[in-house]
Rosetta silent file (secondary structure, phi, psi, omega in degrees, C-alpha in Angstrom):
SEQUENCE: MSDTYSLSKLRWHCRRGMRELDVLMLRYLDDSFELATATEQQGFVDLLALEDPILFAYVVGREEPQDENLQKLLKKIRTGLRVPKM
SCORE:     score description
SCORE:     0.000 S_00000001
   1 L     0.000  142.117  177.884  -40.476   25.492   -5.196 S_00000001
   2 L   -69.377  145.165  177.121  -43.857   26.939   -4.403 S_00000001
   3 L   -64.893  -17.800 -178.931  -46.718   24.521   -3.925 S_00000001
   4 L   -62.645  -31.180 -174.224  -48.595   26.608   -6.489 S_00000001
   5 L  -108.556  123.496  174.519  -46.571   25.106   -9.312 S_00000001
   6 L   -95.711  122.919 -179.357  -46.535   21.416  -10.071 S_00000001
   7 H   -58.397  -37.244 -179.389  -43.422   20.478  -12.006 S_00000001
   8 H   -66.686  -37.860  177.079  -45.289   17.770  -13.880 S_00000001
   9 H   -68.154  -42.174  178.443  -47.961   20.256  -15.007 S_00000001
  10 H   -63.846  -40.663  178.168  -45.326   22.782  -16.010 S_00000001
  11 H   -59.033  -42.026  178.899  -43.430   20.086  -17.900 S_00000001
  12 H   -62.581  -42.099 -179.600  -46.636   19.295  -19.785 S_00000001
  13 H   -71.317  -20.401  176.072  -47.128   22.987  -20.651 S_00000001
  14 H   -73.533  -20.398  179.232  -43.533   23.179  -21.891 S_00000001
  15 L   -77.662   97.628 -169.279  -44.434   20.650  -24.581 S_00000001
  16 L   -96.803  -16.240 -174.755  -45.384   23.145  -27.251 S_00000001
  17 L    86.820   -0.296  176.654  -45.424   21.087  -30.433 S_00000001
  18 L  -121.104  107.222 -170.450  -42.621   23.291  -31.711 S_00000001
  19 H   -48.754  -42.365 -178.090  -39.367   21.439  -31.109 S_00000001
  20 H   -61.567  -43.908  179.646  -37.333   24.594  -30.546 S_00000001
  21 H   -69.114  -38.988  177.524  -39.693   25.817  -27.841 S_00000001
  22 H   -54.206  -50.221 -176.876  -39.906   22.376  -26.247 S_00000001
  23 H   -63.787  -47.875 -176.558  -36.133   22.284  -25.828 S_00000001
  24 H   -65.315  -46.300 -175.992  -35.760   25.850  -24.590 S_00000001
  25 H   -72.531  -39.514  177.665  -38.598   25.820  -22.115 S_00000001
  26 H   -65.473  -37.470  179.210  -37.850   22.359  -20.728 S_00000001
  27 H   -63.491  -43.834  177.154  -34.196   23.269  -20.266 S_00000001
  28 H   -62.776  -44.885  179.927  -35.120   26.331  -18.221 S_00000001
  29 H   -57.176  -46.313 -177.558  -37.615   24.291  -16.191 S_00000001
  30 H   -71.664  -37.422 -172.106  -35.020   21.612  -15.438 S_00000001
  31 H   -93.309  -28.158 -168.127  -32.043   23.901  -14.816 S_00000001
  32 L  -131.872  -23.585 -169.417  -33.410   27.056  -13.207 S_00000001
  33 H   -58.594  -48.938 -174.941  -37.073   27.020  -12.236 S_00000001
  34 H   -64.382  -26.257  179.845  -36.832   25.521   -8.755 S_00000001
  35 H   -92.814   -4.293 -176.564  -34.109   27.978   -7.710 S_00000001
  36 L   -74.865  158.573  174.385  -35.885   31.007   -9.191 S_00000001
  37 L   -68.602  165.074  177.867  -37.629   33.688   -7.175 S_00000001
  38 H   -60.529  -37.507  178.857  -41.411   33.599   -6.882 S_00000001
  39 H   -64.245  -43.747 -179.918  -41.604   36.511   -9.348 S_00000001
  40 H   -67.869  -39.772  177.355  -39.468   34.674  -11.879 S_00000001
  41 H   -60.962  -43.124  178.465  -41.462   31.464  -11.440 S_00000001
  42 H   -64.431  -37.815  176.923  -44.685   33.387  -12.072 S_00000001
  43 H   -60.851  -41.107  178.792  -43.095   34.970  -15.139 S_00000001
  44 H   -64.012  -43.114  176.801  -42.263   31.536  -16.496 S_00000001
  45 H   -60.886  -41.436  177.856  -45.857   30.410  -15.926 S_00000001
  46 H   -62.719  -40.607  177.662  -47.025   33.574  -17.718 S_00000001
  47 H   -61.990  -41.425 -179.049  -44.730   32.814  -20.661 S_00000001
  48 H   -65.272  -21.150  179.575  -46.150   29.299  -20.920 S_00000001
  49 L   -79.888  -11.735 -178.979  -49.642   30.796  -21.190 S_00000001
  50 L   -76.611  157.740  174.447  -48.707   32.619  -24.422 S_00000001
  51 L   -71.666  151.161 -175.239  -49.445   31.306  -27.886 S_00000001
  52 H   -52.194  -48.390 -177.834  -46.518   29.578  -29.614 S_00000001
  53 H   -61.324  -37.608  179.213  -45.770   32.285  -32.238 S_00000001
  54 H   -70.155  -46.616  179.010  -45.628   35.013  -29.590 S_00000001
  55 H   -59.500  -44.727 -179.923  -43.565   32.913  -27.192 S_00000001
  56 H   -62.007  -43.625  178.749  -41.143   31.960  -29.960 S_00000001
  57 H   -60.433  -39.037  177.361  -40.750   35.614  -31.017 S_00000001
  58 H   -67.684  -46.174 -174.934  -39.951   36.524  -27.405 S_00000001
  59 H   -65.585  -39.643 -179.503  -37.533   33.663  -26.847 S_00000001
  60 H   -86.197   -3.776  175.149  -35.513   34.308  -30.004 S_00000001
  61 L    85.898   12.138  176.050  -35.555   38.065  -29.394 S_00000001
  62 L   -69.752  -30.743  177.974  -37.607   39.112  -32.398 S_00000001
  63 L  -136.907  159.215  177.447  -40.006   40.876  -30.032 S_00000001
  64 L  -124.760  138.095  175.960  -39.855   41.997  -26.414 S_00000001
  65 L   -71.444  159.247  177.505  -42.699   41.910  -23.896 S_00000001
  66 L   -70.476  -34.933 -174.935  -43.752   45.138  -22.168 S_00000001
  67 L   -69.223  124.469 -178.195  -43.287   43.607  -18.706 S_00000001
  68 H   -64.380  -37.118  178.655  -39.814   44.272  -17.319 S_00000001
  69 H   -64.572  -38.927  176.809  -39.788   41.054  -15.262 S_00000001
  70 H   -67.000  -37.277  177.197  -40.525   39.010  -18.384 S_00000001
  71 H   -60.187  -44.093  179.277  -37.742   40.826  -20.224 S_00000001
  72 H   -63.987  -42.731  179.405  -35.286   39.851  -17.469 S_00000001
  73 H   -63.526  -44.625  179.471  -36.481   36.252  -17.488 S_00000001
  74 H   -63.428  -38.547  176.732  -36.188   35.995  -21.261 S_00000001
  75 H   -61.049  -42.363  178.690  -32.690   37.436  -21.113 S_00000001
  76 H   -64.094  -43.624  178.829  -31.790   34.772  -18.571 S_00000001
  77 H   -61.207  -46.866 -179.470  -33.330   32.037  -20.721 S_00000001
  78 H   -64.816  -45.592 -177.516  -31.474   33.280  -23.820 S_00000001
  79 H   -64.872  -43.114 -177.889  -28.130   33.765  -22.030 S_00000001
  80 H   -70.520  -15.604 -175.223  -28.234   30.412  -20.304 S_00000001
  81 H  -105.924   -5.439 -178.984  -28.961   28.585  -23.514 S_00000001
  82 L   -73.552  137.535  175.613  -26.341   30.060  -25.814 S_00000001
  83 L   -89.322  126.038 -179.950  -23.575   27.736  -26.888 S_00000001
  84 L   -64.141  142.934  178.172  -20.191   29.442  -26.649 S_00000001
  85 L   -77.811  140.747 -179.958  -18.343   29.934  -29.934 S_00000001
  86 L  -108.562    0.000    0.000  -15.103   28.060  -30.261 S_00000001
């Protein structure tokens, strides 16, 4: 992990006050952030800087960001969090 990002600060920023976002963002932070590329880590930080309604719309796929790197990151977040149907 880059020294630029403090996991404790990122964890704090993942606490959105919207339970769904808390769960999704914390899960990505715990499962994938440290192994991500620098570009992906910066994308995650950029996502955390968004307002809750915009971030939620992106995460659930109601809207897509213009930035291609953010689109890839969101796809990874969505794919990694889906529960397989039985």
